[in-house]
Structure formats: structure tokens, C-alpha cells
MARLODO-529125 format. One record per residue (C-alpha): x, y, z. Coordinates in steps of 0.02 Angstrom, whole numbers, plus 50000, padded with zeros to 5 digits. Example, Ala and Ser with C-alpha at 12.3 -4.5 7.8 and 13.67 -1.06 7.14 Angstrom:
BEGIN
506154977550390/506844994750357/
***
This chain:
BEGIN
453714568142424/453944579842273/454944571642144/455504586442062/456584588642217/457624572942189/459124576042092/459504556342071/458294541642118/458924528142214/459284516042048/459864530741950/461554531541892/462574549341891/463474555541746/465334551641751/465884569241769/464684570741932/465024553641996/466674558042078/466224572542162/464554565042230/465394550642306/466884560442382/465574570742481/465074554642566/466944550442583/467214565842684/465634562942784/466134546542850/468074548742848/468324557743022/467144545743119/467824530843029/469604532643068/469174539643249/468684522743313/470174512643251/471324526343323/470594525343492/470524506843492/472204504243430/471634495043257/472324500143102/471284515243021/471744508642842/470994491842868/469404500742958/469354509742782/469444493842687/468264484842793/466864501342785/467014499142590/466884481342574/465474480242709/464534494542611/464634485442457/463994468942527/462484480342620/462004486742462/461984469742367/461134461842518/459754474242513/459564472942324/460234489642293/458734498142369/459444505842520/460724521042491/461594518742655/463484519842697/464354508742836/465624514142944/466494510243122/465244509143257/465544519743415/464454509943506/465844495543507/467324507043557/467324501743747/467044484743716/468454483243577/469594493143695/469284479043835/469404464343704/471164471843653/471734470943819/471144451943834/471654445543659/472334458843553/471764463043374/471484444143344/470254443943502/469314458943438/469134449143281/468224435443372/467114447643475/466774456843301/466254439943219/465134436343365/464284453343351/463864450143161/463224432743207/462024442343331/461464453743180/461194438343074/460204427843202/459064444343226/458774445643042/458204428243024/457064429243182/456234445943116/455914438142944/455134421043039/454254429743180/454084449343136/454814463843255/453864464543399/454914452943517/456304463943485/455154479843522/454834471543692/456584467343720/457244484243689/455974497943758/456714515843783/456984512443974/458324499643933/459124507243772/459254525343834/460134521243988/461364509143895/461664521643770/462104533043909/463214521143978/464154520143819/464654537043814/464904540343985/465964524043996/467244532943886/467304549743963/468904544644058/469754539243890/469374555943817/470124566943952/471644554843969/472024556843785/471644575843786/472884578943926/474204565343878/474134552544020/475534539244006/475024521944053/476734516344088/477124530444218/475364532144269/475584550944256/475164565444141/476464572644028/476434591243984/474484590444029/474224609243987/474954610643811/474094594143763/472464600743844/472514617143753/472794608043579/471254597243631/470264612443681/470644621243504/470094605343416/468494605043525/468134622643489/468314619943309/467264605343314/465834615043411/465964628943284/465714618443131/464344609543213/463354626043268/463824638443134/464164629542982/462934626842853/462374612742716/463594600042684/464974608442794/463924605842947/463944585842914/465784585242944/466314594743096/467364580443160/468384581442997/468514600743032/468964598643207/470354585043179/471154595443034/471134611943135/471764602343283/473124594443192/473704610543119/473824618743292/474764602243356/476084604943211/476364623243263/476724617343445/477824603243406/476754588043438/476854579843269/478284569943190/478244572543010/479704560242977/478614544942974/477474552842854/478994556842735/479634539642747/477944530642714/477684521942546/476344530342434/475554512542407/475494498642532/474464484442583/473424486942729/473934477042900/472454465742894/472094452443025/471474437342943/470894422443033/471894406142980/473184416642884/473934430043015/473354420443158/472464405343218/470824410043300/470454405443478/468674405743547/468504416543695/466894416543785/467414431643890/467674442743736/466104436743653/465054442143814/465834459143806/465584461943625/463974451843563/462674459643683/463014477543615/462364472343442/460864470343532/460864489543578/461364494743405/459834486843326/458874500843396/459984513543319/459814502943153/457994503743151/458044522443187/459204524843038/457994515342929/456694525542976/457454541442951/458104534842795/456344529642735/455774548542772/457114556142670/456914546242526/455034544442529/455184525442527/454644511842648/456254501242682/455414492242823/454294484942682/455434483542545/456814476042547/456294473542745/456954475242901/457754458042902/458774462842746/459484478642819/459994470942982/460764455642892/461814468542784/462424476942953/462914458543007/463744452742854/464694469142853/465194467343025/465864449142984/466754456042838/467634466842961/468054452843071/468904442942926/470014458342888/470444466243058/469134481243056/467914487543197/466114482343187/465194492643063/463414502043062/462474514442955/463084531442972/462004546243013/463184558542936/462904550142765/460984551542785/461154570042823/462194569942648/460714562542561/459434573742635/460464590142588/460864584142400/459364574442365/460514563342270/459864545942325/460814534742214/461544519742272/462924520942133/463584536742225/463534526242385/464524512142293/465724524942223/466184531842405/466474512742448/467634510042314/468564526542352/468764520542535/469374503842485/470664513342367/471184525042512/471624509542622/472984505942502/473774523742513/475174522342634/475344541042660/473634542942709/473744529142858/475434537842898/474494554542921/473194547243020/474464538543133/475234554943175/473694563643229/474154565243420/473134559743564/472664577443605/471794581343455/470694564443450/470404567743646/469784584843597/468484578143464/468014563143587/467604575343730/466154581243612/465834564743534/465654553843688/464604566643768/463354567543622/463194548743631/462724549143825/461584564843786/460724554343648/460304540843761/459554554743884/458734562243737/457874544943719/457094544743869/456504563943849/455664560943675/454774544843721/454344553443890/454824540043999/454234543044170/455604541544306/454354543944439/453794526944408/454904516444519/455214502044396/455884513844268/457024523044406/457644505944462/457994499544279/458894515744247/459924516644404/460614498944394/461124500144219/461994516644238/462934510544400/463374494044341/463874499844161/464934516044217/465644506744372/466404492744279/465484478344374/465904461744302/465324444344343/466714430744327/465934414244297/467644404744264/469304409344211/468824408944035/467204418344049/466864435244120/465404446644081/465754464344116/465324482844109/464204487443974/463654470243921/463314465444097/462344481944115/461274478543965/460904461544020/460384466944192/459264480844097/458424467443996/458074456244133/457434469044247/456314475244123/455604457144104/455234453144289/454704469944350/452844472044325/452164488244226/453114484344073/451924497743965/452764511144067/454524507043995/453894511943821/453414529743880/452304537543737/452924523843611/453684536143505/455344524343482/454344512443377/452824523243327/453454524943143/453924506943136/452224502243203/451424512143060/452434503542925/452074487142979/450214490942987/450264497342819/451184480942761/449824471242850/448404480542770/449424478342594/449394458942622/
***
């Protein structure tokens, strides 16, 4: 990489008059997606901002200030969080979020002690791809019900065409921003879509501005803190709903680290090490469970900001995290977020959930996984139907394994017992870059 193209190196501090603007860009890049997750799952957007900022700062410390990554709310956990909310409310979600963070931590320690090959064998593309498709397609009903204003109490759609028109305008703005906007603006289509849809919704009378006017400028976020606001009750059903998803998001994490390495010209798998970056994700998620936020993960939008600006400074990332924490205490911002109609969120979600599903399909295509091979076809088929169909196994009255988690476990099990495991990797592109870095490490050692 040509160092002349880099505006700020990873450990380099920006000038005070640039710091604010550079950090604000990262705040905008993550803002739309980070608030979308809690709005969809009925968690507090303000707390999600708080946990995002705290988690990012913790991540920077754990990775020794060597990886310029921003962490925000994870889309992969939307469906599990919704399921956990129905079982135990926000308090139950925090138990599941804590468990997901522990899975990250255990995986981090195993990678440090035994290497990463076992993880590669556990999560070939034939397992990860269909599970990602389940994550997106399983949420499709949620997106449409929001877009068309489905009322859970009456079981009917209320003014569906009015709300759907707002959703379609929101969707159109998001698509235009994604396809036609250039540079940094291309990285924040969700923010453009929500803003445009919000304006449309205000014109047709779907927004009540009285609560925004009444909201204080400063207020403490409605945190859900174990042993302070509630007494934790261990629920194996919630743990089995949320914890297995952390296994799947590990593949996403590795992909983000490889992209970050390529963008910055560094080798983060080697230094500070994959175990540290995964531990950073885990600690950030555990922090979220202590304050009432959704599980966290590294954000591709912010990696895009790094690529465009060529500003790799962790101080800029840290500045964005501090801003997110500050924003979480602004009552007016939380009130504005709370006033966003479901139709607007539904319009954005139609695209986002579809993109998640398409990403799983793309993983199979990019890795050239042959579905003409019967084992591959069987694994993908079983994962899709069990996951989208909502199958569950009730072990006892306190333990149920359902939906996406059950589909993930079935996929891992079938991949393990069926012959011809090499076919599940396709051309091996998913971990090719990781293999190269690990070989470089071995040669250096």
C-alpha cells in the first residue's frame, strides 16, 4: 500500500479542528443501522447508542489500539432478540446477550490456544451461507407487517395502503442512495432512507410531534442493569435462542478483519491477533448485556468510511464512540427516534433483510459451493426449512431450542456426519485470505 495515500495512520492523532468532523462521519455511518435494531426489537435506541460507544472503546483497548473498527448493533440477532423478548422481556434479552458474549470469549481463548482450523471446519460456506439466508428471510414477515401497519391486538392491517406508500417512498430513497450516491454519501443509505421516509410520514400525518416537544434535552437512558433494575433469572431457552447465533457471526467477524487488513495494509489476524479482535466483540456484547443494549459487532459501513477517507486513526473511531455515548443522553434525539413510524422502518427493512438473505446466497456463489452434490443440497435444504419454518425442540418446560438456532445446530451436525466434507468448502475462497495470513505467521515464527 502506498503510504502517501494515507491521511492518518492507525496510531496518529488528528488535529483538533479535524477530529470532530472525522469522528462525526463515523457516527453518521453507524447511526441508521444501530438505531434500527433496537427499534425493531423494542429495546431502547438510546441504550443501544450507549452500549455501542462503550463497546467500541472496550474493543479499542482490548485490541491495543491497533484495529480501527467501530462496533454497533448486530442485525444477525434481530430475530433471536425478538423471540427472547417474548419469553423474558428486556431482562431475558440481556441474559441471552451475555451468553452470546461468553461464546465469543470462549472462542477467542480456543483460537489462542489451539489455532483457528477447528472454526474453519465447523463453519464451512455450506453451513454459514444458508444460515445467513435464514436470518434475512426469517425477518421478511416482520418487515411487511411494519410496512403495512399490522396490529397485533386486532390481528388486522390498519390503513395498509397509506402506510405501505410511506414504506415504498422510504425504500425508494434508500435504493437511490445505495445505487446513485457517491463517496461517503453512498455509505449512509439507511440514514437517507429513514430521513426521507420520516419527512413523507410527517406530511401524511403519521407522526406525533408532541412527545418530541415534551422530551427533555438531557436525560439518563432507560438502562436495564442486572442486580440494579432487575434480578437475573437464568433461562436455558433464551440462551439456546441467542448463543448459537454468535457462532455464525464469527464468520462475519473474520470477513470484516480480512477486509480491514486489506484496506489498511495491515495484518490484524497476525497482530494483535484474531483472538483479541473476537474477544473485543465478546466484551462489547457483554457490556451491552450490562446496560440493556443488543449484541454488538463490527460495522462494514465504518470500514467503508476508512476506505474512502484513508483516515485509519483509532482516535477518530474513539471520538465517534464518545459522541455516541453523549448522544444517548440527549432526550430529544431519543424522542425523535421513538417517533419514527413503523412504515418507515418497514420500508428500510424490506431492503436490509433482503440484502442479508442475498449475502448468504452470495457466500455460496462466491465460494462456488456445488448444490449438485447431494450432501450440500441436503444441508442447505434442511437449514432453510427448519430456520424459516420456525421448527423447535422442547426439551422440557424451561428449555426450548427453536428457529435459527436449531437450524444452525442441524447444519453443523449434518456437515459433521455426512461424507465428503471437502465439498462444503467449495473453492475455499471464504478462508483463503485467512489461510494466507496464518501461513505467513507460521513462516515468520
